[in-house]
C-alpha positions as CSV (number, residue, x, y, z in Angstrom):
1,V,-43.3,-18.5,121.3
2,Q,-44.6,-18.6,117.7
3,L,-42.4,-18.0,114.8
4,Q,-43.5,-17.4,111.2
5,A,-41.0,-17.1,108.4
6,S,-41.7,-15.5,105.0
7,G,-39.9,-13.9,102.1
8,G,-38.5,-16.8,100.2
9,G,-38.7,-17.1,96.4
10,L,-36.9,-17.8,93.2
11,V,-34.0,-15.6,92.3
12,Q,-31.0,-15.6,90.1
13,A,-27.4,-16.0,91.2
14,G,-26.0,-12.7,92.4
15,D,-29.5,-11.4,93.5
16,S,-30.6,-10.4,97.0
17,L,-33.5,-11.5,99.1
18,R,-34.7,-10.6,102.5
19,L,-36.3,-13.2,104.8
20,S,-38.6,-12.1,107.6
21,C,-39.6,-13.9,110.8
22,S,-42.3,-12.7,113.1
23,V,-41.7,-13.6,116.8
24,A,-44.9,-13.7,118.9
25,G,-45.2,-14.5,122.6
26,R,-41.7,-14.0,123.7
27,A,-41.7,-13.7,127.5
28,S,-38.1,-12.6,128.2
29,N,-35.4,-10.5,126.5
30,D,-32.9,-13.3,127.2
31,Y,-33.8,-14.8,123.9
32,A,-31.6,-16.1,121.1
33,A,-32.8,-16.0,117.5
34,A,-31.3,-17.9,114.6
35,W,-31.7,-18.9,111.0
36,F,-31.1,-22.4,109.7
37,R,-31.5,-23.9,106.3
38,Q,-32.0,-27.3,104.9
39,A,-31.3,-28.4,101.3
40,P,-32.7,-31.6,99.8
41,D,-31.1,-34.7,101.3
42,K,-29.0,-32.7,103.6
43,E,-29.1,-32.0,107.3
44,R,-30.4,-28.7,108.7
45,E,-27.5,-26.4,108.9
46,F,-26.8,-23.2,110.9
47,V,-26.8,-20.0,109.0
48,A,-26.8,-17.1,111.6
49,A,-27.7,-16.3,115.1
50,R,-28.2,-13.3,117.3
51,R,-27.6,-13.4,121.0
52,S,-29.7,-11.3,123.4
53,N,-26.8,-9.0,124.0
54,G,-26.7,-8.2,120.3
55,A,-23.7,-10.4,119.3
56,L,-24.0,-11.9,115.9
57,Y,-22.7,-15.2,114.6
58,Y,-22.5,-16.4,111.0
59,A,-21.7,-19.6,109.3
60,D,-18.5,-19.3,107.3
61,S,-20.4,-20.0,104.1
62,V,-22.6,-16.9,104.4
63,R,-20.3,-14.5,106.3
64,E,-19.9,-11.2,104.4
65,R,-23.0,-12.0,102.3
66,F,-25.8,-12.4,104.8
67,I,-26.9,-9.9,107.5
68,F,-29.0,-10.8,110.5
69,S,-31.1,-7.9,111.9
70,R,-34.1,-7.4,114.1
71,D,-36.8,-4.8,114.8
72,N,-37.9,-5.0,118.4
73,A,-40.8,-2.7,117.9
74,K,-42.3,-5.0,115.3
75,N,-41.2,-8.3,116.9
76,M,-39.4,-9.2,113.7
77,V,-36.1,-10.7,112.8
78,Y,-34.6,-10.6,109.3
79,L,-32.0,-12.2,107.2
80,Q,-30.7,-10.1,104.4
81,M,-29.1,-12.4,101.8
82,N,-26.9,-10.8,99.2
83,S,-24.8,-12.2,96.4
84,L,-26.9,-15.4,96.4
85,R,-25.4,-18.5,95.0
86,P,-27.1,-21.7,93.7
87,E,-25.7,-23.5,96.8
88,D,-27.8,-21.2,99.0
89,T,-30.9,-23.0,97.7
90,A,-32.7,-24.5,100.7
91,V,-35.7,-24.2,102.9
92,Y,-34.9,-21.5,105.5
93,Y,-36.1,-21.7,109.0
94,C,-36.1,-19.2,111.8
95,A,-35.5,-20.6,115.3
96,G,-35.3,-19.4,118.8
97,R,-34.9,-20.3,122.5
98,Y,-34.3,-18.6,125.8
99,G,-30.7,-18.3,127.1
100,W,-27.5,-18.9,125.3
101,N,-24.6,-21.4,125.2
102,V,-22.0,-22.7,122.9
103,Q,-24.4,-25.1,121.2
104,Y,-26.0,-22.2,119.3
105,T,-25.0,-23.8,115.9
106,A,-26.9,-27.0,116.7
107,A,-30.5,-27.2,115.4
108,N,-31.5,-29.4,118.4
109,W,-30.6,-26.7,120.8
110,Y,-33.4,-24.5,119.7
111,T,-36.9,-24.8,121.2
112,Y,-39.0,-22.8,118.8
113,W,-39.2,-23.1,115.0
114,G,-41.0,-21.4,112.2
115,Q,-42.5,-23.3,109.3
116,G,-39.8,-22.6,106.8
117,T,-39.6,-20.6,103.5
118,Q,-38.2,-21.9,100.3
119,V,-35.3,-20.0,98.7
120,T,-34.2,-21.1,95.2
121,V,-31.2,-19.6,93.4
122,S,-30.9,-20.4,89.8
123,S,-27.5,-20.2,88.0
C-alpha cells in the first residue's frame, strides 16, 4: 500500500484546511486509515482514524473541529480541519494497516505511512 499526503500549507488561526491522502494498492476492504501529526520536538500523535466498518475516532484535541472522510471511488481519504489553532501546527501524516484493534491510536500499530505534509497555523 502506498500513501501520499498533500494539502498542507500556511494559514491563520481560525482558518480551514483540507488534507488529502491517496491510497494505492489496497488489497482488502478490512483496512484502517488514520491521520497522525508530529510537532517539532514532540512525539507523533494520533489525530483521527476510520475503521473499515465506517466508525470514526478522534483525538480529544481535534474533536468537533476536524472531520475524517473518504472517497472510495477515488481511493482517497481526507482530513477537513476547521477552526485551526497555532497548536495544530505540525507535519501531518496519513497512515494505514489491515485489520483493527484497540491500539489504533498508537503510531507503531500502523504499517503504511505517507510522506507527511506541513501545516503551519499562525496566530
